[in-house]
C-alpha positions, 0 to 999 in steps of 0.5 A: 386130940392126943399128944405123943408121949412123955419121957423121964431120965434120971442119973444118980450122981454117985452112981450107986443110988437107985433111980427106978422108983423115981422114974416110976413116979415121974411117969405117973405124973406124966400119965396125961401125955400117954395112956397106951403103954409105959416102959422103963430101962435102967443100967445096973452096975452089976447086971447091965440092962434092966428093961420092962414095957407093957400096955396100959397105964403106969399102974397097970404095967408096973408093981412093986416087985417089978420096980425093985427088979429094975433097980439101977443107977441111971435110967429112962422112962416113957409113957406113950400115945401113938401118932406114928405107929399102931397101938401094940406092945411092939411099939412100946418104949424105950426101944433098945438094941445091942451096941458094940459090947453094950446096949443103947436104949432110947425113948422119944417124944415127938414125930419125925416127918421124914421117917419113911425115907430114913427107914427105907435106907436102914432096911436097905442096910440090913436093919430089921424093924420090930415096930412101925414107929419113927422112934425105932428109926432114930435108935437104929440111926444112932447105931448105924452112925457109931460104925463110922464115928466113936465120939457120941456127941458127933454121932448125935449131931450127925443123926440130928442133921438127918431128922426133920420134925420134933424130938425130945430124946432120952438116950441110955448108952450103957451107964451114960445118959444123954438128953436131946431137945430138937433144934426148934425146941418143939417139944418141952424138956426140962432139967431138974435136981433132987438130992443126989439125982439129976432129972429130965422130964417132959413137964415140971409136974414130974419134978413136983411129985419127986420133990425135985427143983427146976434148974432150967428148960433145955435150949433148942438143939441142946445135948446134955450128958452127965459126968463127974457129978456134973451137968455137961451141955453141948449145943449141936453145931448143926442147930446153931441159928435155928428158929424156935417153934414151941408147940402152942397146943402144950399151953392150950391143951396138952400140958397139965395146968400145974406145969411150967414150960419154957418159963411160962405157967400153963395155968396162967396162959389158960386164964389169959385165954379165957380173959381174951375170949371175953374181950373178943366174944362178950356174951350175956349169960347166966353161967360159964362152964368148962368142958373138963378138964383142960378148959377149966382155967380158961372158963375161970378166966372168962368168968372173972373177966365177965362177972358171970358166975362160974359153974360145973354143968358137966361132970367128967367120968375120969375112969373112961378110956377110949370108946369104940367108934360109934357109927350113929349119932345116937351112939356117939352121944352115948360115948359123950355121955359116958365121959361127960354127964350134965347137971340138969338142975344147974342147966335148966332154963339157963343161958350158958357159955361153954368154954372148950379148948379146941374143935377138930372134927366137930362131932363131939361138940355137936353131941355136947350141944345137943346133950346140954339142951336136952338137959334144959339149957335155954341157950348154948354159946360155944367159945373155943380157946384155940383158933380154927384148926385148919391143917394137920399136925406132923410133929406129934399131935394126933389131929385128923387129916385135912378133909376131916377137919371141920374148920378146913371145910366150913366157915365159922357160921356154917360150923355154928349151925351144924353144932346147933349152938346160938354162938360160936366164937374162936380166940384170934391167933393174935390173942392166943399168942399174947395169952401164951406170952411167947413171941409168935415167931417162936411158936409152932402154929402150923395147924392153925396157919398152915405155916409149918416150921420145917419142910413137909415131905410130899404126899404126907397127908396120913394120920400115921407113919404106917399109912405113909409107909404103905404109900412109899413101899406098898404092902408085903405079902405077909401084910396083904 
């Protein structure tokens, strides 16, 4: 599973201080949210728009010379993992387009589930798309709305009313920065300050690296803009009364453990997940070990609650990117061993409790159990810090389709047998909610309950916008 993107926006209070290097470091801290591409757009008082995007990690895309060339008093940045749209340079962000006598640049974290129909409407109005992402759709919607409305606050409110899904946006309109969190606050977005700069970012870890202080999380449906050295807040009229639906996977898996999101420590939430796993699945074993890295705090929580020693039975190779699709079981196990290598002397003859954050298709877990036993583990007890994933996510998490989700098609005991583990236990929905510390009515739990917080367009059972787009329009001659 991957989350879709991380965003940063920085505004210099006096309009003179450069922000490009701070955006770079903020994106560096958010690299875990997307490794496919990175981009920065700034406004320079002398030259207007400065812009650069590229494929790969932040350090692959930018060097010192490029950052100096992006000098500006206000800017936005983006790191991408694709859930809507393919992995190619045309889909990198920020997107930008001309707007009246200036420009608009925009970066997006989330997923717009009705982007297919919105895109079709824009194509009929003459818009030509460079990408196959939903983010460009939002950019052009804003441009289109400006034809009938001059007030940017009303423009963004009107666009928001057309969107179904999740979206945290940083929008640069010439030298003005606007920041929007969707009416259900599905994706995290945090406001901070450092010296003479106002900062917004997907996670608080972006503030830590540039020594910024958290001011607060943005409210659902809140639009921020910066003027006269002040933070100005505007709650979209259309958003008033909306329920909250924070993504529970931020706490289980996506966010860095050292982040604080919606006033909740991600690390502490994962510790409590481990403690809850022990209460619901007490096991006698010799060792508790995590599947690194996201499950480390949960494994520590289980070890502390159970009194079983915590250990590292799996060492992660952090320099491995995506592996090729492996057609055979033997090759899939090679792919797993590229990323996770067992410590045989720690495992031999031991009964181990393995803590993982989730099971999606089950292929990696099956390979992992096999590798642990081949390394000498006597028993493998798999405990999962997320309830069974039984449905796709449509809001920016790259989950499989329902037919590929193992828990949507098999009972827990059947999954256990397929994995080859002695035990398979999932945390309950109730315990997960309690561990996160946010009321269940304020969480999005759609992938584990099939109770989605928004309507879902019919026939939208596709892993990417591109797949869905073909179902509603058919391929062009060029695509054929």
